[in-house]
C-alpha positions in Angstrom: 0.0 0.0 0.0 0.9 3.6 -0.4 -0.8 4.7 2.8 -1.6 2.9 6.1 -4.2 4.7 8.2 -4.0 3.8 11.9 -6.9 4.8 14.0 -4.9 5.1 17.1 -7.8 5.7 19.4 -11.6 6.4 19.5 -11.1 9.1 22.1 -12.0 12.6 20.9 -13.2 15.9 22.3 -15.6 16.6 19.4 -19.0 15.1 18.5 -19.0 15.5 14.8 -22.3 14.7 13.0 -20.5 12.7 10.3 -17.9 10.9 12.4 -16.9 7.7 10.7 -15.4 6.3 13.9 -18.4 7.3 16.1 -15.7 8.6 18.5 -16.2 8.9 22.2 -14.7 11.2 24.9 -12.4 8.4 26.2 -10.5 5.5 24.8 -12.4 2.3 24.3 -11.5 -1.2 25.6 -9.2 -3.2 23.3 -7.2 -0.2 22.0 -3.7 -1.3 20.8 -1.2 -0.7 23.5 2.1 1.0 23.0 3.9 -2.3 22.5 1.3 -3.5 20.1 1.6 -0.2 18.3 5.4 -0.8 17.9 4.6 -4.3 16.6 2.2 -2.7 14.0 5.0 -0.4 12.9 7.3 -3.4 12.5 4.7 -5.1 10.4 4.5 -1.9 8.2 8.2 -2.1 7.8 7.9 -5.6 6.4 6.2 -4.3 3.3 9.7 -3.3 2.2 10.8 -0.4 -0.1 9.2 1.8 -0.9 7.7 1.8 2.6 4.1 3.0 3.0 3.3 6.3 4.6 1.4 6.1 7.9 -1.3 8.5 8.9 -2.0 8.7 12.7 -5.7 9.3 12.9 -8.6 8.6 15.2 -10.8 9.7 17.0 -8.1 12.2 18.0 -4.5 10.8 18.1 -3.6 13.7 20.3 -5.5 11.9 23.1 -2.8 9.2 23.1 0.0 10.1 25.6 2.4 7.9 23.7 1.8 9.6 20.3 5.2 11.3 20.1 6.9 8.1 21.1 5.0 6.2 18.3 5.7 8.8 15.7 9.4 8.8 16.6 9.4 5.0 16.3 7.8 5.2 12.9 10.5 7.7 11.8 13.3 5.5 13.1 11.9 2.7 10.9 12.0 4.9 7.8 8.2 5.2 7.7 6.9 8.7 6.7 4.3 10.0 9.1 1.4 12.4 9.0 -1.2 13.4 11.6 -5.0 13.9 11.4 -5.8 15.6 14.7 -9.1 16.9 16.0 -9.1 20.7 16.6 -9.6 20.9 20.4 -7.6 22.5 23.2 -5.3 19.5 23.0 -4.0 20.9 19.7 -1.5 23.7 20.4 1.4 25.3 18.5 3.8 23.7 20.9 2.3 20.2 20.4 2.6 20.6 16.7 6.3 21.7 17.0 7.0 18.7 19.3 5.4 16.3 16.8 7.4 17.8 13.9 10.5 17.3 15.9 9.9 13.5 16.1 8.9 13.2 12.5 5.4 14.4 11.5 5.7 15.6 8.0 2.2 16.9 7.2 -1.1 17.3 9.0 -4.7 17.4 7.9 -7.3 19.8 9.4 -11.0 19.6 8.7 -13.0 22.6 7.6 -16.7 21.9 6.8 -18.0 25.5 6.7 -17.0 29.0 5.8 -18.3 30.4 9.0 -18.5 29.3 12.6 -22.2 28.7 12.3 -21.7 26.2 9.5 -18.5 24.5 10.7 -19.3 24.4 14.4 -22.8 23.2 13.5 -21.3 19.9 12.1 -18.6 19.6 14.8 -21.1 20.2 17.6 -18.6 22.1 19.7 -18.7 25.9 19.7 -15.3 27.6 19.0 -14.0 24.9 16.8 -14.0 27.1 13.7 -12.0 29.9 15.3 -9.5 27.3 16.7 -9.1 25.8 13.2 -8.3 29.2 11.7 -5.6 29.6 14.4 -4.3 26.1 13.7 -3.8 27.1 10.0 -1.7 30.0 11.1 0.4 27.9 13.5 1.1 25.3 10.8 2.2 28.1 8.4 4.5 29.6 11.0 6.1 26.3 11.7 6.4 25.4 8.0 4.2 22.3 8.4 2.3 21.4 5.2 -1.5 21.2 5.7 -4.2 19.2 3.9 -7.7 20.6 4.5 -10.5 18.0 4.5 -14.0 19.2 3.6 -17.1 17.1 3.8 -19.3 17.1 0.7 -23.0 16.5 1.6 -26.3 18.2 0.8 -25.7 20.2 4.0 -22.3 21.6 2.8 -22.6 21.7 -1.0 -23.9 25.3 -1.3 -21.1 26.5 1.0 -18.2 25.0 -0.9 -17.5 28.1 -3.0 -17.2 30.2 0.2 -15.0 27.6 1.8 -12.7 27.7 -1.2 -12.5 31.5 -1.1 -11.6 31.3 2.6 -8.9 28.7 2.0 -7.2 30.9 -0.7 -6.4 33.3 2.1 -4.5 30.5 4.0 -1.3 28.5 3.4 -2.0 24.9 2.5 -0.8 22.1 0.4 -4.0 20.5 -0.6 -7.8 20.7 -0.4 -9.4 17.3 -0.2 -13.1 17.0 -0.6 -14.5 14.0 1.2 -17.7 12.8 -0.4 -20.0 11.4 2.3 -20.1 7.7 2.9 -23.0 6.7 5.1 -21.1 5.0 7.9 -20.9 5.8 11.6 -22.8 8.9 12.5 -22.7 10.0 8.9 -25.7 7.8 8.2 -27.8 10.7 9.5 -26.6 13.0 6.7 -27.6 13.1 3.1 -25.3 12.4 0.1 -25.4 14.7 -2.9 -27.0 13.5 -6.1 -25.0 12.0 -9.0 -25.9 15.0 -11.2 -24.6 17.4 -8.6 -21.4 15.4 -8.3 -20.8 15.6 -12.1 -21.3 19.4 -12.1 -19.0 19.8 -9.0 -16.3 17.7 -10.7 -16.2 20.1 -13.7 -16.1 23.1 -11.4 -13.3 21.5 -9.3 -11.3 20.9 -12.4 -11.5 24.5 -13.4 -10.7 25.6 -9.9 -7.6 23.3 -9.8 -6.2 25.2 -12.8 -6.1 28.5 -10.8 -6.0 27.4 -7.2 -2.9 28.1 -5.1 -3.0 24.6 -3.8 -3.8 21.1 -5.0 -7.4 19.8 -5.2 -8.4 16.2 -4.8 -11.5 14.1 -4.0 -11.9 11.2 -1.6 -14.5 8.5 -2.1 -15.3 10.2 -5.5 -12.8 8.5 -7.8 -14.9 9.2 -10.9 -13.5 12.8 -10.7 -10.5 11.2 -12.4 -12.8 10.3 -15.4 -13.9 13.9 -15.7 -10.4 15.4 -15.2 -8.7 12.9 -17.6 -11.3 13.6 -20.3 -11.0 17.3 -20.0 -7.2 17.2 -19.9 -7.2 15.1 -23.1 -9.6 17.5 -24.7 -7.1 20.3 -24.0 -4.4 18.4 -25.9 -2.5 16.7 -23.0 -0.9 13.3 -23.8 -1.7 10.2 -21.8 1.8 10.4 -20.3 1.3 14.0 -19.3 -2.0 13.1 -17.7 -0.5 10.2 -15.8 2.1 12.4 -14.3 -0.3 15.2 -13.3 -1.6 15.7 -9.8 -4.8 13.8 -10.8 -3.0 11.1 -12.7 -0.8 10.1 -9.9 -3.9 8.9 -8.0 -5.2 6.8 -10.9 -6.2 3.4 -9.6 -5.8 4.2 -6.0 -8.9 3.4 -4.0 -10.2 1.5 -0.9 -8.0 -1.6 -0.5 -5.8 -0.8 -3.5 -2.9 1.4 -2.3 -4.8 2.1 1.0 -5.3 0.0 4.1 -6.9 0.9 7.5 -6.1 -0.5 10.9 -8.6 0.3 13.7 -7.9 1.2 17.3 -8.4 -2.5 18.2 -6.1 -3.7 15.4 -8.9 -4.8 12.9 -7.8 -4.5 9.3 -10.2 -3.0 6.7 -9.8 -1.8 3.1 -10.3 1.7 4.3 -11.8 3.6 7.2 -15.0 4.2 5.1 -15.2 0.5 4.2 -15.5 -1.1 7.6 -15.3 -4.7 6.5 -13.1 -6.6 8.9 -10.7 -8.8 7.1 -8.4 -9.8 10.0 -6.5 -8.3 13.0 -2.9 -7.4 13.3 -2.8 -9.1 16.7 -3.4 -12.4 14.9 -2.2 -12.0 11.3 0.5 -10.0 9.7 -0.7 -6.8 8.0 1.5 -7.6 5.1 -0.1 -11.1 4.6 -3.7 -9.7 5.0 -3.1 -6.9 2.5 -1.3 -9.0 -0.1 -3.2 -12.3 0.2 -6.7 -11.9 1.6 -9.3 -12.7 -1.1 -11.2 -9.5 -0.6 -8.1 -7.3 -0.9 -7.2 -9.2 -4.1 -10.6 -8.7 -5.5 -10.5 -5.0 -4.7 -7.3 -4.7 -6.8 -8.8 -6.7 -9.7 -11.2 -4.5 -11.7 -12.4 -7.6 -13.6 -14.1 -8.7 -10.3 -16.2 -5.5 -10.2 -19.9 -5.9 -10.9 -22.5 -3.8 -12.7 -21.4 -0.7 -14.5 -18.1 -0.5 -12.7 -17.2 -3.9 -14.0 -17.6 -3.0 -17.7 -16.6 0.7 -17.5 -13.7 1.7 -19.7 -12.4 3.9 -16.9 -12.3 1.3 -14.2 -8.5 1.0 -14.2 -8.1 4.7 -13.4 -11.2 5.1 -11.4 -12.8 1.9 -10.1 -15.5 3.7 -8.2 -15.9 4.1 -4.5 -15.7 0.6 -3.1 -16.8 2.1 0.3 -20.0 3.6 -1.1 -20.8 0.4 -3.0 -20.5 -1.5 0.3 -22.5 1.1 2.3 -25.4 0.9 -0.2 -25.4 -2.8 -1.1 -23.2 -4.7 1.4 -21.1 -5.7 -1.5 -17.7 -3.9 -2.0 -17.5 -5.0 -5.6 -20.8 -3.5 -6.7 -21.2 -0.3 -8.7 -20.7 3.1 -7.1 -24.2 4.6 -7.0 -22.9 8.2 -7.0 -21.6 7.8 -10.6 -24.1 8.5 -13.4 -21.8 7.5 -16.2 -23.0 4.8 -18.6 -20.1 2.8 -20.1 -19.8 2.6 -23.8 -19.4 -1.2 -23.8 
């Protein structure tokens, strides 16, 4: 895999309406211990060169007192590390500096609204918007690259242009738009329609041409179909497209280039595809990722069903396996957010 997401804990000081993890104020029973965390890092090392990048996520990884120790251990093993913290009083400029000192290379911060009313309404904790704005400035002062994650739902869709405008005033590496998957507390929110997604993809492509940062989508891999088609229409060669920011993500999706380890060690294709395929306490992460039949099927587009199975774009896109699973219980089914009708 390219990225290993480790849900270090379910503990979190926020109560976000869309929380995939259904996080709680304190850690839950069965959380991997420090020693088990070190064993997990050893398992990641066994993938060999090039080593995957590890993202310490949660819940809120800042709620783990051994976080700096674990980040340092990853760095010692040659594993690149990023952090996905919650924005609470636990996040301070000094804590960010301390984490950079032991190896954190980038962080992701969530922004789901252009105002406190919009953002705090989803996060369910007043003051989170203002703290997020401050965290952007801390990261810029420290020279720490930031990815901003924004949820795409019917509740946030109309506010996306204003969020973009706000982000152009900040220093960031990438804007990642997370298209809702109905898991965890997110089941109470509403996905956008496929026609709205198609329109948004065209708008994002044009924004990406002028934006001072990269733009990507998560759980909306069919953006690659739109972007690739538009780049080809503008005269770009297949090689140029493949080496573009969009092209470098071609083929990467749940279970293919991505693997998720829960707070209790359960291994899933991604955090948004909570299909337990094993546990790192019992089976090597390497063996599970490389050899489990479900992982193998997720990497083989010929195993996909419905429109995704016959689509001429399935190698570069493949659809959201997580959304297929959420809607049908089958991770190999078609992605219902995609309205494209294959030509074959």
